[in-house]
C-alpha positions as CSV (number, residue, x, y, z in Angstrom):
1,X,135.7,-54.8,40.6
2,X,135.8,-56.6,43.9
3,X,136.1,-54.6,47.2
4,X,138.0,-56.1,50.2
5,X,134.8,-57.0,52.0
6,X,133.2,-58.7,49.0
7,X,134.1,-62.3,49.9
8,X,132.6,-64.9,47.6
9,X,131.8,-62.4,44.9
10,X,132.5,-63.4,41.3
11,X,132.9,-60.8,38.6
12,X,132.6,-61.8,35.0
13,X,134.4,-59.6,32.6
14,X,134.1,-60.4,28.9
15,X,136.7,-59.5,26.4
16,X,137.7,-60.6,23.0
17,X,141.2,-62.1,22.9
18,X,142.3,-64.7,20.4
19,X,144.0,-67.8,21.5
20,X,143.8,-70.8,19.2
21,X,141.2,-69.0,17.2
22,X,138.6,-68.7,20.0
23,X,137.3,-65.8,22.0
24,X,138.0,-66.0,25.7
25,X,136.1,-64.6,28.7
26,X,137.8,-63.7,31.9
27,X,136.2,-64.4,35.3
28,X,137.6,-62.8,38.5
29,X,137.0,-64.9,41.7
30,X,137.7,-63.5,45.1
31,X,139.3,-66.1,47.4
32,X,139.9,-65.5,51.1
33,X,143.7,-65.3,51.9
34,X,143.2,-68.0,54.5
35,X,142.1,-70.4,51.8
36,X,145.2,-69.7,49.9
37,X,147.3,-70.2,53.0
38,X,145.5,-73.5,53.9
39,X,146.0,-74.8,50.4
40,X,149.7,-73.6,50.4
41,X,149.3,-72.1,46.9
42,X,149.8,-68.8,45.2
43,X,146.8,-67.1,43.6
44,X,148.0,-68.2,40.2
45,X,148.2,-71.8,41.3
46,X,144.8,-71.6,43.0
47,X,143.4,-70.3,39.7
48,X,144.9,-73.3,37.8
49,X,143.6,-75.8,40.4
50,X,140.1,-74.3,40.3
51,X,140.0,-74.3,36.5
52,X,141.0,-78.0,36.5
53,X,138.5,-78.9,39.2
54,X,135.7,-77.1,37.4
55,X,136.6,-78.7,34.1
56,X,136.7,-82.2,35.7
57,X,133.3,-81.7,37.4
58,X,131.7,-80.4,34.2
59,X,133.1,-83.4,32.3
60,X,131.9,-85.8,35.0
61,X,128.4,-84.3,34.8
62,X,128.4,-84.7,31.0
63,X,128.2,-80.9,30.5
64,X,131.6,-80.8,28.6
65,X,133.3,-83.2,26.3
66,X,136.8,-84.3,27.3
67,X,138.3,-81.9,24.6
68,X,136.2,-78.9,25.8
69,X,137.0,-79.7,29.5
70,X,140.8,-80.0,28.7
71,X,140.6,-76.6,26.9
72,X,138.9,-75.1,30.0
73,X,141.6,-76.5,32.2
74,X,144.3,-75.2,29.9
75,X,146.0,-78.5,29.4
76,X,146.3,-81.1,26.5
77,X,143.4,-83.5,26.2
78,X,145.6,-86.6,26.8
79,X,146.9,-85.1,30.1
80,X,143.3,-84.2,31.1
81,X,142.3,-87.8,30.5
82,X,145.1,-89.1,32.7
83,X,144.4,-86.7,35.5
84,X,140.7,-87.9,35.7
85,X,141.8,-91.0,37.7
86,X,143.5,-88.7,40.3
87,X,140.0,-87.3,41.0
88,X,138.2,-90.6,40.9
89,X,136.4,-89.8,37.7
90,X,135.8,-92.5,35.0
91,X,137.6,-91.7,31.8
92,X,135.0,-93.2,29.6
93,X,131.3,-93.2,30.3
94,X,129.6,-96.2,28.6
95,X,126.1,-97.4,29.2
96,X,125.6,-101.1,30.1
97,X,124.3,-101.6,26.5
98,X,127.4,-100.0,25.0
99,X,129.7,-102.0,27.3
100,X,128.0,-105.2,26.3
101,X,128.2,-104.3,22.6
102,X,132.0,-103.5,23.0
103,X,132.5,-106.9,24.7
104,X,130.9,-108.7,21.8
105,X,133.1,-106.9,19.3
106,X,136.3,-107.9,21.2
């Protein structure tokens, strides 16, 4: 595991645990105490925020669907979609062609 001087180290520990029928992996991330103090959060709150931020960025990059990103964040999909605006991320990604097609259908 992580030693006190190993700042920035990420340990990946895989284990089989069932939640909603899927296997989970656990990742341990070492965060400097100063960062927690600056954010004014507990380690648990920091973990939740980091999961949400990672899920949002992976969604924004198109690496995860909204459903998969919501699952990573540990929140319902509808809540995930509403939180996207808080981070300045478009909820729906349509190409110009798709947008024009949708406009003709309206």
